[in-house]
N, C-alpha and C positions, 0 to 999 in steps of 0.2 A: 502494498500498500505508500501511495506517494503522498502522504498526508502534510508535508510541508510546503506542497503546489495548492492545498484543496483551501479556497479561501472564499470571501464574497465581500462586495460593499454592503456599505448600513448606509440607508439612504432613504430612511422612514422620516427624516427631520430634524432640525435641531431643536436642544435646549437653550433656553435664553431666561436671565437672571428675572428680568419685569415679566416675566409669563409665570414666575412662581408664587403659590400661594406662601407668606410668611410663618404659615406654623404647619411642619409637618403633616400632622395627621391629616389636615385637608387636603396636602397635594396627596398625598396617599390614596386617600378617598377619591380624587380628580381622577389620578390614575386606574384607580383599580374599576371604578365607572365605565372609563373610557373602553376597558379589556373588558371587561364585561360586555358592553354593548357593540363589541366587535367580534365576536366569539370566540376569544383566546381558546384552545385550548388548555383545562384546567389553571384559571387563572388565580386559584384561591392553593394551588400545592407552593408551599416552597421549602426549600432547605434548610435542614434547623441541623446546625454542627455547635458539639456539645466535647468538654474535653476531661477526658479520663485522669486519676489521680498522679498515673504516671507522664503525663502531660500527651500524648497518644492524644489526637481530634478525633471524630467520629464525627460521617453526616450520613442524613436519610431525609425523605419526602414525608412532610406531614400535611395537611391540610390547614389555612385558616380557617376558623370558624366566626371570628367574632373581631371587632376593633373598633378601639374608642380613644378618648385622651387617657386613658389610663397603662393602655398596652395591643400586644397581640396576641389573641388566644388560640390555643392548641390542646388537644386532648391526646390522652395516652394510657398504658397502664403503667403501675408506679412499678411495679418490680420490674419495667423493660430496662436494658441496658443506658438508653438516654436517660431516663429517668433517677436509676443510680448512679449516673454521673453529676446530676444536676446535686445531687445531697453534696458531692464534695465541693462544686464549684457550678454554681448558679447563673455565670454568665455565661452568655450564649447569642448566636451571628443568625440570623436569619435573611435568606435570601430568594427572590420573585425571582426566576428567568422568565422574562415576557419575549423570547427570541424571535417571536413572530411578529412583533414591532419595532425587535432591537431595543428593547427597555430591560432597565435592573434596576430593582431597589434592594440595597442594602442595611439590617436594620441590626443594628446592636446592642443589648442590652444587657438585664438581667431576667429571670426567669422566676416566678413566685407562685405556688401553688395555689390553682383558684379555692374558695370554701366549698365542704361539702355540699349545701346551696346547688349552687350556678352549676357544678358538678353532675348531681344528682338530675337537676330541671334539664338540663342538655340530653344527658342517659337515656331517659324517658320519653323525650321528643324522636330521637332515633328509629330508624324500621326495623322492628321485631329482630331478623335474622343478624343485622348488626348488635344489638344490644347482646343475643346470643353467642354470636363469635367473640365478643368483649370477653366473654366469661369461659367460653371455651381453651381460649389461645393463651397460655404464657408465654407472652412476649418476648424474644429473647432468650427463652431455654432453648435447650437443645430435644429435638422429638425425633422420636425411630421414623415416624414416615408420614407423609399425607394421610396415607389412612387411619389412622390410630389419631388425627387430630378430628378427619372427617367424623370417625368414629361416635366422638367426644360432642362434636357440634348436634351430630343426628340424634344424639341418646339427650341432652338438654334440649332439644327442639322439641323433643315428645313428653319433656316431663314440664316443658310449659305452652306444651300446645293451645291449651284451653283459660290459661292465667299469663299474666304479665310475669318476666323473668327478672329478679330481683336487683336492685343497684347493689355492684359490686363495690368495696372497700377500697378494692386494687386498685379503681379505676378512677382518673379525674381530669382536669385538666389545670393548665399554667396560662398564668399572662407575662408575655415579655412586657416589661416596662422598657420602653427605650433611652437610651443616651446619645443615640448617633444613631441618623435615618440618613442613607446616600442615594442618588436619584442618578442614574446612568442612561442615555440617550447615544446610540451607536451616531457616527458621523462618518462622513467620507475620510478615507484616507486615514485612519486609524486617529480620528482627531476628536475625540468623541467627548462629550457635554458629560462632567460629573459636578454634580453640587451635593453639598456636605451639611444637614443640620447637625448642629452637636451641641449639646442640652447645658444652659448656662443658670445655674437657679434654676427660676421659673421660665424663664425664656430660652429662644434659640438663634444659634449664630449660623448665618449662613456662609458658605466659605465654594467658588469654585473651585475643582482640585485640575490638574495638571492630568491627562490622559496618559 
């Protein structure tokens, strides 16, 4: 494979300081609305990066389920690798790779557990199959086969056929409170536009970064 010669130009348009919202959450909301309107594939999918106690970074895709001025929310199994790493180091990075429109958003901050009520309220709103899957899967643990996982899922499906699955105490959400948010817009000749919002006490400072 000749990967060195594989390239394309980024021509979807530039990003100018005058066009930015003063609040990064409002800017994020604007870009998210545009992505939804354009039919971008999986616009809520974001890469979540955590760091283990030995310094080894790890990444995975999770789905953004809510956001506001308090932060960005996702859900997971509290016994998963990501959750265990967050116990030792709550600092995380999120990345939205909207390659179809040459945009990226990077968010750095700290993850905090949601209240049990918030997690339960979201859990009961999920499809029943997703609820049962959350109970059946011991996320990040070693399993013998997919068949064993499916057997557990089907057994629980039969058990809760006529009733609601119980809310598992090992499952819930996190809210990432941002301290830095960067908006990236691809540009021709690799002269991309990058603007970084840095939290300064209760306000945000906006800087243009070199590509």
